[in-house]
N, C-alpha and C positions, 0 to 999 in steps of 0.2 A: 506663449513662452515655451521654448524648446527645453528638452531634457538637459542639455549641456548648460544652458543659462541657469536653469534651476539648480544644478549641481554647484555652479560657481557662486550663486547667491547663497546657497546653504553654507559653503565654506567661509564666505565673508561674514555671514551671521555668526558662525561658530567662533571665528577669530575675534570679532568684536565682543562676543559674549565672554570669552576668557579674559580679554583685556579689561573689560568692565568689572568682572568678578575680582580680579587681582587688585585693581585700583580700589575697589570698595573695601576689600579686606584690609588693605594697608591703611586706608583712611579710618576704618572702624577701630583698628588697634591704636592708632595715634589718638583718636578721639577718646577712647575709653581710658587711655593712660594719662594723657596730658590735659584734656579738656576739663575734667571735674575740678582739678586743683586750681586751674586758671579761673574758672567760674567762681570758686569759693573766695579766692584772693580778690577778685573784682568786686564781688558782693560785700566782702568784709570792708573794703575801703569805702564803698558807697553807702553802706547802711550802718555798720557797727560804730559805736562811739569810740573815737581814737583813744580816749582816756581809759576805756575798758576793753582792751583787745581780747580776742577769743583765746581760751586756754588750749593747750595741746590736744586734750581729749575732745574738746568741742570742734576744733579744727579738723581732726581726723574723722569725727562723726559726720561733719558737713561734707568733707570730701567723699566719704563712703556713700552718703545719700545722693550726692551729685552723680557719682559714678554709676549708681543704680539707675538713676534717671536716664543717663546716657545709654546704658545697656538696654533699657526698655525702648528708647528711641531707635537705637541700632537694630534691635529685634524687629521693630515695626518696619524699618527700611528694608531689612532682609526679606520680610514677608511680602512687601510690595514688589521688591526686585524679583523674587521667586514667581510671583503672579505674572509679572511682565514677561519673564522668560517662558512661562507656561503658555501664555497667550501667543507669543511669537512662535513657539514650537507648534502650537495648534494651527496657526495660519499657514505655516510651511507645510505641515502634514496635509492640510486641506487642499492647498495648491498642488501638492504632489499627487493627491488622489484625483483631482480634476484633470491633471495632465495624463494620468493613467487612463481615465475614462475617455479622454479625447483620443488617445493613442488606440484604445480598444475599438472606438467607433470608427476611426480611420481604417483600422484593420478589417472591421466588418464591412465597411463600404467597399474596400478593395476586393474583398472576398465575394461580395454580392455582384460587383461589376464583372469580375472574372466569370462567375457562374452565369450571369445574364448573357455575356458575350458568347460563351460556349453554348448555351442553350439556344440562342438565336441562330448560331451556326448550324446546330443540329436540325433546326426547322427547315433549313435549306438543303438538306441531304436528299436530293431527288431520287437516288437509287436505293435508299433503305428506309422503308416505313418504320422499322423498329427504332432507328436512330431519331426519326422525327417524333415518334411517340415519347422517347426519352427526353427530347427537348421540351415537349409540351408539359410533361409532368415536372421537369426541373423548373420551368417557369412558374408553375403552380406553387411549388415549394418556396420560391423566392417571394411570390406575392403574399404568401402566408407570413413570411418572416419580416417583410419590409412594407409597412403601410404606405409609404410615400411612392413606392414603385408599382402599386397594385393597378392603378388605372392604366398606366403605360403598358404593363404586361398584358392586361386583358384586352386592350386595344390592339396589341400585336397579334394576339390569338384570334381576334375577330377578323383582322386583315388577312391572316393566314387562311382562315376558313372561307372568306369571300373569294380569295384568289384561287384556291385549289378546288373550290366547289361552286363556281358561279353557275347560275341557271342558264346562262348563254352557252356554257360548255356541256352541261349535263342534258343532252338531248338524245332521245331514242335509246339505243343500246348503251350509250355512255352514262345514262342516268342511274348511277349507282353511288350510294353514299360511301365514301372511303373512310377507313377506320380512323386515320389521324384527324380528319375533320370532325368526326363524331366525338373523338376524345377532347379536342379543343373546345367544342361547344359545351360538352359535359363539364369541363373544368369550371367555366364561369357560371354554369347552371347550378353548381354547388354553392358558390359565393358565400359560404358561411363565415369567411374571414373579412367580408366587407363591413365597414361601419354603418353603411346605410344602403337600403335597397334602391334609393333614388339615384341610380347611376345608369346612364343610357349607353347601350351597346348597339353597334351598327352591324346587323347581319342581313341587311337588305340584299335582295337579288342573289340569295344563296340557296343552293340545293341541299335540303336536309330531309329528303324523303325517307320515311321509315325510322327516323332517329328516335332513340329511347331517352326521354327526358321526364320520366315520371317523378313527381315531387320536386322538380327543379325550380329554382328561383330565377325567373326570367323577366321580372317586372321591368318596365320601361324600355325593353329591348325593341329595336326597330327590325321587324321581319318583312318590311314592305317589299312586295313583288317576289317574295321567296317561295320555294316549293317545300311544303311540310306535309305532303300527301302521306297518309298512313302513319304519321308520327304518333308516338306514344307520349301524350302530354297530360295524362290523368293526374289529378291533384297538384298540378303545376301552378305556380304563382305567375300569372300573366297580367297582372294589374297594369293598366295603362300601356300595354304593348301596342305597337303599330303593326297591323297585319293588312295594310292596304293592298288590295289586289293579290293577296297571298293565296296559295293553293293548299287547302286543308282537306281535300277529298279523302274520305274514310279515316280521317284522323281521330284519335281517341282523346277526348278532352273531358272525360268523366270527372265531375267534382272539381274541375279547374276553376281558378279565379281569373276572370277577364273583366273585372270592374273598370269602367271608364276606358275600355280599350277602343282603338280605332280599327274597326273591322269593315270599313267601307269597301264594297265590291269584293270582299273575300269569298272564296268558294268553299263552303262547308257541306257539299253534297255527300250524303250518307255518313256524315261525321257523327260521332257520339258525344253529345253535349249534355247528357243526362246529369242533373244535379249541379250543373255548372253555374257559376255566378257571373251573369252578364249585366249586372246593374249599371245603368247609365252608359252602356256600351253603344257605339254607333255602328249599326249593321246596315246602313243605307245602301240599297242596291246590291246587297249581299245575296249569295246563292246558298240556300239551305234546303234544297229539294231532298226529300227522304231523310233529312237529318233527324236525330233522336234528341229531343229537348225535354224529355219527361222530367218533371219536378225542377226544371231549370228556373233560375231567378233572373227575370228580365224587367224589374221595375224601372220605369223612366228610360228604358232602352229605345233607341231609334231604329225602326225597321222600315222606314219609308222606301217604297219601291223595291223592297226585297222580295225574293221568290221563296216560298216555303211549301211548294207543291208536295203533297204526300208526307209532310213533316209530322212528327209525333211531338205534340206539346201537352200531353196529358199531365194535368196538375201543375203546369207551369205558372209562375207568378208574373203576369204582364201588367201589373198595376201602373197606370198612367203611361204606358208604352205608346209610342207612335207607330201605327201600322198604316199610315197614309199611303194608299196606292199599292200596298203589299198584295201579293198573290198567294192565297192560302188554299188553293184548289185541292180538295181531297185531304186537307190536313186534319189531324185528330187533336181536338182541343177539349177533350172530355175533362171536366173538372178544372179547367184553366181559370185563372183569376184575371179578368180584364177590367177591373174596376177603374173607371176614369180614363180608359184607353181611348185613343183617337183612331177610329176605324174608317175614316173618310176614304172613299174610293177603293177600299179593300175588296178583293175578290174572295168570297167565301163559298164558291160553287162546290157543293158536295162536302164541305167541311163539316165535321161532327162537333157540335157544341154542347152535347149532352152534359148536364151538370155544371156547365160553366157559369161563372158569376160575372155579370156585365153591368153591375150597378154604376150609374154615372158615366157609362161609356158614351162617346159622342161621335157624331159625323158632322162635317161641314158641307153646306150646299155650294152651288156654283157662285153664290154671292158672298160666301165666307161666313154665313150665319151658322151658329152652332145649334145642333139639335141632339136630343138624347136618342140613343139607339133604341128602336122598338122591335117588337116581335115581327111586325109587318115588314120592317126594313130588312131584317135578317132573312126573312122568307123570300123577299124580292131579290136578294143577291145569291140565293141558292143554298143557304146554310141548312144543315140537317140537325135532328135531335133537339129541336127547339122546345119541346114540351117540358123539359126539365131544366131549361135555362133559368137562372135566378137573377134577380135584381133589375129586370126590365120594368118599365112603366106599365101600370095596369091599363088594359085597354078601356 
């Protein structure tokens, strides 16, 4: 209903209200003055003995009593009429308020649309990085204000980052992270205004080398084939991210959460993963040479065919992890927990297992038969520090 229609309806209601009130007053006066006497006359003829008519005093008293009854009835009608008027006014006020809210929402939508259009235009300002930055932060503010526009805005920022900083363009001397791309990724890395973390963002094949995203919320993001070399991702939430074939050489992921992440063939050479949570992560064929994984959590992680040459895994929890075919040449596994881990075909040449716990660790032979890992087996594959290994079967 438009404001004009509501105004016309209000006038019609008011006109009928006055007409009804005047008619009711006229009818009430007539009823109070004429009706009591008529009622008394009718009742006298119907009930009173004709041989004994009412005296004047009795007649006056009867009329007075009848008039009092009519007054009470009229008062009740007035109360009901007043209630109906109040209800009608309440409904009109409520509809007026609804119209005001609708008008305000339309105004807000128009304002957001204008702000969004202007911000997107700013993103396309090729000659001015500062204007592009203004557009990025304007979009962030709109996303904070408008829940229904958040996904669209964040998708726009992802597309902006992929286009301006694709790994195909960032080669050699051109491989420099630009400020506006870093700002765009940082915006949805904050993500405090999202209702849920379970929103996937596509930053695949994007150059983000050296980006600073400490404590960022990047869960479920697709970084497949992206370059995150030397990125600062300490304490970041990277739960269920996709880092397929991603470059994380020398990246800092201290105490980051990579639970159930897809890290297949990702390159973590010299990366810092100390105290990181890689529970149930898939690191198949990953490169973790010289990586620091001290006190990292890797229970039920998959490291099949991964290379961990010279990696530091001191105190790492690798309970029930799969190391089938992994290369741990020269790795430091001092105090690591490998309870129930699958070490089939793993290369432990010169790996230090001093103080490690291997209770229930297994290997599978060529026929697929499962056997417990023994001291002799570890010795045969070149492992060192076996005198203090715990949990091995007694010879």
